[in-house]
C-alpha positions as CSV (number, residue, x, y, z in Angstrom):
1,M,90.7,128.7,-16.8
2,F,93.9,130.4,-17.9
3,L,92.3,130.4,-21.5
4,K,88.9,131.6,-20.1
5,L,90.4,134.7,-18.4
6,F,92.4,135.0,-21.0
7,S,89.8,135.4,-23.5
8,L,87.8,137.7,-20.8
9,F,90.8,140.0,-20.7
10,L,91.2,140.3,-24.4
11,I,87.5,140.5,-25.7
12,I,86.1,143.1,-23.2
13,P,89.1,145.5,-23.8
14,L,88.4,145.0,-27.3
15,V,84.6,145.5,-26.9
16,E,85.1,148.8,-25.0
17,L,87.4,150.2,-27.4
18,Y,85.1,149.7,-30.4
19,L,81.8,150.8,-28.7
20,L,84.3,153.9,-27.2
21,L,85.2,154.8,-31.2
22,K,81.8,154.1,-32.3
23,I,79.7,156.5,-30.0
24,G,82.7,158.9,-29.9
25,G,82.2,159.3,-33.7
26,I,78.5,159.8,-33.0
27,I,78.3,162.1,-30.3
28,G,81.7,163.6,-30.1
29,A,85.2,163.0,-28.6
30,F,84.2,165.6,-25.4
31,N,80.7,164.4,-24.8
32,T,81.9,160.8,-24.6
33,V,84.5,161.5,-22.0
34,L,82.0,163.7,-20.0
35,V,79.4,160.7,-20.3
36,I,82.3,158.3,-18.6
37,F,82.9,161.1,-16.3
38,I,79.2,161.0,-15.3
39,T,78.9,157.4,-15.1
40,A,81.9,156.9,-12.8
41,T,80.6,159.6,-10.7
42,I,77.3,158.0,-10.2
43,G,78.5,154.6,-10.0
44,A,81.3,155.9,-7.0
45,Y,78.5,156.7,-5.4
46,L,75.3,154.2,-5.9
47,A,78.7,151.9,-5.0
48,K,79.1,153.4,-1.6
49,S,75.4,153.7,-0.7
50,Q,74.8,150.2,-1.8
51,G,77.7,149.0,-0.1
52,F,76.9,150.7,3.3
53,L,73.2,148.6,3.1
54,V,75.2,145.3,2.3
55,L,77.5,146.1,5.4
56,R,74.3,147.0,7.7
57,K,72.6,143.8,6.7
58,I,75.5,141.5,7.2
59,Q,76.0,143.2,10.5
60,E,72.0,142.5,11.0
61,A,72.6,138.9,10.4
62,N,75.5,138.7,12.7
63,S,73.3,140.1,15.5
64,Q,70.6,137.5,14.9
65,G,73.0,134.8,14.9
66,Y,73.2,133.2,11.5
67,M,75.8,133.0,8.6
68,P,75.2,136.2,6.0
69,G,76.0,133.9,3.3
70,N,73.5,135.9,0.5
71,E,74.6,139.1,2.3
72,L,78.5,138.6,1.2
73,L,77.3,137.8,-2.0
74,H,75.5,140.9,-2.7
75,G,78.5,142.9,-1.0
76,L,80.9,141.0,-3.7
77,F,78.7,141.9,-6.8
78,V,78.3,145.5,-5.2
79,L,82.4,145.4,-5.1
80,I,82.3,144.3,-8.8
81,G,80.2,146.7,-10.1
82,G,81.6,149.5,-8.4
83,F,85.2,148.7,-10.0
84,A,83.2,147.9,-13.3
85,L,81.6,151.6,-13.2
86,L,85.1,153.2,-12.5
87,T,86.4,151.4,-15.7
88,P,86.1,153.6,-18.5
89,G,83.8,151.8,-21.0
90,F,80.3,151.6,-22.1
91,L,79.5,147.4,-21.5
92,T,81.4,147.8,-18.0
93,D,79.7,150.7,-17.0
94,A,76.2,148.4,-18.3
95,I,77.5,145.7,-16.2
96,G,78.3,147.8,-13.1
97,F,74.9,149.4,-12.7
98,S,73.0,146.3,-13.4
99,M,75.3,145.0,-10.6
100,L,74.2,148.4,-8.3
101,I,70.6,147.5,-8.8
102,P,69.0,145.8,-5.9
103,Q,66.5,143.2,-7.9
104,I,68.9,142.7,-10.8
105,R,71.6,141.9,-8.0
106,E,69.5,139.0,-7.0
107,I,69.9,137.6,-10.4
108,Y,73.3,137.5,-9.9
109,V,73.5,136.3,-6.8
110,G,70.9,133.6,-7.9
111,L,73.1,132.9,-10.5
112,A,76.6,132.7,-8.2
113,K,74.8,130.0,-5.9
114,E,73.5,127.8,-8.8
115,T,77.0,127.8,-10.3
116,L,78.5,126.7,-6.8
117,R,76.2,124.6,-6.1
118,K,77.0,122.5,-9.0
119,K,80.7,122.4,-8.5
120,I,79.9,121.2,-5.2
121,E,77.8,118.4,-6.6
122,R,80.6,117.7,-9.1
123,G,83.1,117.6,-6.7
124,D,84.9,120.6,-8.1
125,V,84.8,122.7,-4.7
126,Q,85.3,120.9,-1.2
127,M,84.0,122.5,1.9
128,H,85.5,122.2,5.3
129,M,84.3,123.4,8.3
130,Y,87.0,124.8,11.1
131,T,85.9,125.6,14.3
132,N,87.1,126.0,18.3
133,F,83.6,125.8,19.4
134,R,83.3,123.7,22.7
135,P,80.3,122.7,24.7
């Protein structure tokens, strides 16, 4: 796991730096900074609006009496997408925007659920339920 995270934190910044230099060489430094600023601004607005929408869906699920599992996963991906958009770079912006579009975010949620299901089946993850409910 450490090697995967190390690779992720090494490869993504290198790709981002490469893309920033390449695109900056084509459109100019000022325009590159302007694009990064605009995507961060739009991303912050989208993250806020999508976050409130997901929060409302979580509250609706709770009021209907069921555990908001899908809604919580959507919230997680909205949070990750918002952070990705605030990170300067074109690759993270593309990933961040994709996580803020509900139809595409549904794909991320499906992949997360499938990954979790496989880990539970293999025994890598165990689930316990603790409750103080007494009839």
